[in-house]
C-alpha positions, -999 to +999 in steps of 0.1 A: +156+506+455+161+538+476+127+554+483+139+589+475+144+578+439+110+564+434+092+597+435+116+617+413+106+626+377+139+618+361+139+584+377+104+576+363+115+587+329+147+566+331+127+535+340+103+541+312+129+545+285+159+525+296+148+497+320+145+473+290+180+482+278+194+478+313+179+443+315+193+433+281+228+446+292+225+426+324+216+394+306+245+400+281+270+403+309+256+372+326+257+352+293+293+361+286+302+352+322+284+319+319+303+312+287+336+317+304+326+295+333+314+268+309+348+268+292+366+265+326+343+235+335+350+218+302+387+223+307+388+205+341+381+169+329+403+175+298+432+186+320+428+157+344+428+132+316+459+147+300+477+149+334+469+112+341+484+103+308+517+120+317+517+106+352+512+071+339+540+073+314+565+090+337+596+067+341+627+078+361+648+050+346+641+062+311+652+097+321+686+083+332+688+064+299+682+097+281+709+113+302+736+090+287+720+088+253+735+103+221+700+106+206+690+136+229+691+168+209+716+194+222+700+226+235+709+263+241+696+279+273+689+316+268+689+337+299+678+373+292+688+397+321+681+433+327+690+447+362+689+412+377+718+415+402+697+399+430+691+366+412+714+363+382+743+343+398+720+318+415+700+313+383+731+306+362+744+282+389+711+264+388+714+259+350+750+247+352+739+219+374+711+207+350+710+170+341+713+170+304+738+154+279+748+184+259+738+220+265+752+256+265+740+286+285+739+320+269+732+347+295+723+380+278+730+412+297+706+436+281+724+468+290+717+465+327+723+496+348+731+476+380+759+451+387+744+422+367+774+419+344+800+426+371+786+398+393+786+373+364+822+382+356+833+378+392+813+346+400+824+327+369+858+342+361+848+354+327+871+369+301+864+385+267+863+362+237+853+361+200+824+339+190+811+331+155+773+337+151+745+341+126+725+372+119+692+354+116+670+376+138+673+413+146+687+427+179+706+457+193+744+457+189+765+434+210+793+451+229+813+421+241+812+383+245+825+366+276+834+330+284+851+310+312+877+282+310+862+268+342+826+267+327+831+258+290+794+257+283+787+292+296+787+323+274+777+358+285+766+384+259+769+421+269+747+441+245+731+475+243+696+477+258+670+467+232+640+482+250+625+448+257+631+412+266+625+401+230+657+418+218+678+400+244+663+366+234+670+373+198+706+379+205+707+345+223+692+328+192+718+344+169+747+333+191+733+298+199+747+268+182+722+240+189+689+230+171+668+236+202+667+266+225+651+271+258+642+306+272+644+309+310+638+341+329+667+353+351+646+352+382+638+315+376+653+281+386+649+249+367+645+216+384+675+193+376+656+170+352+634+197+336+652+197+303+651+159+299+614+159+304+608+190+283+626+177+252+608+143+251+581+156+228+608+167+203+622+131+204+587+115+201+578+138+172+611+151+158+597+164+125+565+180+138+572+194+173+578+232+171+575+243+207+570+229+242+560+247+274+566+236+309+551+244+343+559+276+362+557+275+400+562+302+427+596+300+445+587+326+471+589+308+505+610+280+492+646+273+503+673+275+477+707+260+479+733+260+452+708+271+426+683+244+435+650+244+454+659+222+483+627+226+502+593+234+488+572+258+510+544+282+505+550+320+506+544+337+539+525+367+525+492+369+507+501+382+472+527+355+464+504+329+480+474+338+458+497+337+428+507+301+437+471+292+433+467+312+401+497+294+385+483+260+394+450+269+378+465+285+347+491+258+339+476+226+352+441+233+339+439+259+311+472+251+292+470+214+298+435+213+284+444+235+254+474+213+247+452+182+247+429+198+222+457+210+200+449+247+204+476+260+227+484+296+217+511+305+243+543+290+257+554+309+287+584+332+282+596+321+317+602+285+304+597+274+268+616+252+244+616+259+207+630+246+174+656+271+164+651+267+126+613+274+129+619+303+152+643+320+128+620+313+099+593+335+115+618+362+125+624+353+161+607+372+189+589+404+179+603+436+194+571+456+190+552+439+217+556+431+254+537+398+247+566+384+228+561+348+240+524+348+229+534+365+197+561+339+187+536+311+191+510+329+170+537+335+143+545+298+143+509+289+140+504+313+111+536+303+093+531+266+096+494+267+086+501+289+056+529+266+045+506+236+051+533+219+072+524+195+099+535+207+134+526+206+171+528+230+200+526+211+233+525+217+270+540+192+294+532+194+332+563+180+349+593+201+337+591+226+365+606+261+365+605+280+398+601+317+396+601+347+419+566+362+420+559+399+427+554+404+464+542+440+464+509+454+451+528+479+429+550+453+412+521+429+407+499+456+393+527+465+368+531+428+358+493+423+352+490+455+332+519+444+310+505+410+305+472+425+295+489+450+271+508+421+255+478+400+250+459+428+234+488+437+211+491+401+199+453+396+195+450+428+175+480+419+154+465+385+145+429+395+143+426+381+108+430+346+122+399+348+144+372+324+132+393+319+100+390+283+088+423+287+069+440+284+103+421+253+114+416+247+151+437+277+160+414+301+140+382+284+150+389+275+187+423+288+199+418+324+189+382+327+200+393+313+234+420+339+237+397+366+225+370+358+251+396+354+279+419+383+273+400+407+250+364+407+261+367+390+295+381+418+317+359+444+301+327+424+307+337+415+343+344+450+353+312+463+337+294+436+356+309+448+389+297+483+382+265+480+362+247+450+379+247+466+414+237+500+398+208+485+379+197+468+411+197+501+430+177+517+402+152+488+402+159+477+366+167+442+378+155+423+409+175+408+438+172+373+422+192+384+392+218+401+414+221+369+435+225+348+404+253+370+390+271+371+424+269+333+427+283+329+392+312+351+399+321+338+433+310+302+436+322+291+402+356+308+408+359+289+441+349+256+424+374+258+396+402+267+420+394+238+444+392+213+416+425+225+402+441+220+436+425+185+438+440+176+403+474+189+413+475+170+446+461+137+433+483+135+403+515+154+412+514+156+450+533+189+451+518+203+484+543+203+512+519+189+538+482+190+549+486+224+564+499+238+532+470+223+513+445+238+537+461+272+533+457+270+495+421+259+500+415+290+522+431+312+495+408+296+469+379+310+488+393+344+498+408+353+464+372+356+451+363+383+477+384+412+464+416+399+448+401+387+416+381+419+412+412+440+418+431+420+393+404+427+367+407+464+374+444+462+368+437+445+335+415+474+326+444+497+334+464+475+309+436+481+284+441+519+289+478+516+284+473+496+253+449+523+239+476+549+246+501+527+228+525+523+257+552+497+250+578+499+277+584+468+298+585+485+332+606+472+361+602+447+389+622+448+421+638+414+429+644+403+465+664+372+455+660+336+464+662+326+501+686+299+514+680+280+546+705+304+564+686+334+551+653+320+566+668+313+599+683+348+602+651+364+590+668+382+562 
């Protein structure tokens, strides 16, 4: 405690009246932090067991049998695009080369202001056509439909801007013709066998499977040729590199564990497969939230529980979708604020499900987990960053408490990240080489010394935007995927 404070009258009065409250607040912050860490530690073995199960049942030969099988359900790939001229052609080419018996691609130009539509027309020789469709879910008016005689399974929808990704995806649902649909971001590339692996749960449980999510990995630094990731490499700069670790931790630990327990509440909008009939029953993607992927899964949980129909929402680790991560602090900040706003919108909208036994495990486990992680978590962590050091300076808590709090925040974060990396490497062996693995280990340490704290402050900014009822999506600048030639030229 600073000596000049000890002799001041106001400080003595503060210590007399509020020291006890400060200690209680400190213990509350520590308790909630310990609760979050406990959840992470429980998730680690559950994720490892689930990943081992998938690794042991993986069979390349059976995938080739599926490729020529008539039993595989046909699927519609929906590609929403707004101002995606840097990546749209490469992304569509990637999808056209997917290994799957029967699929169609519906690229939805959501009123782009750049050359997204023009590039699609030029690259795939598109011409205007008529196409029958349903009006199952709401979306902004469609201006024109395009198709190509050279790519018969490609359809491009040009529509008015719907003020959000959900509107574009709903248009894709209406114009799709197959019982399953898969949403893929325009800045993403699917691995060739991703769909075959992603639809397996629908074949194993055809009556019950409602939605399946796959793994998202960072494409920054990778080499891309013909719409395919031909060489896996880590990003060269820190922000995409630390996101690589974040995605491993989020997908291979959190979502895999939640899927094992049957309480998965989100399927990523960057790569998710859904039953079309169930999605239309719940009204498709909601246009009043930027967390439309989270919201759709919650609507499915609510609808199926209320109807007392058996269903499942699953995550599978091996269908990989490669995506371009934000590489500037401005674009990353915007993304994290939007994610936080979306989570708060959906949690508030579905607050009646929290601890509600009517909704089974989702109400009693899934919603409380999301509430602690997305609703309470960032507030408590930022309060801890500010109040714990302040209480220490004021003498309300001692150095041992401060050390315990700091150790909980930093050491447990490092431990969870390192174990996540170990699980990923042992079971999937995705690291390029030992040097790449060592770089990720270094990031697992350094991200806890500033980056995580900054990320939580961005989430608080998302809280503020939510309180102000901001609903716009914002924009992200794309740099495009890098080919081997691009890397050699330094472009």
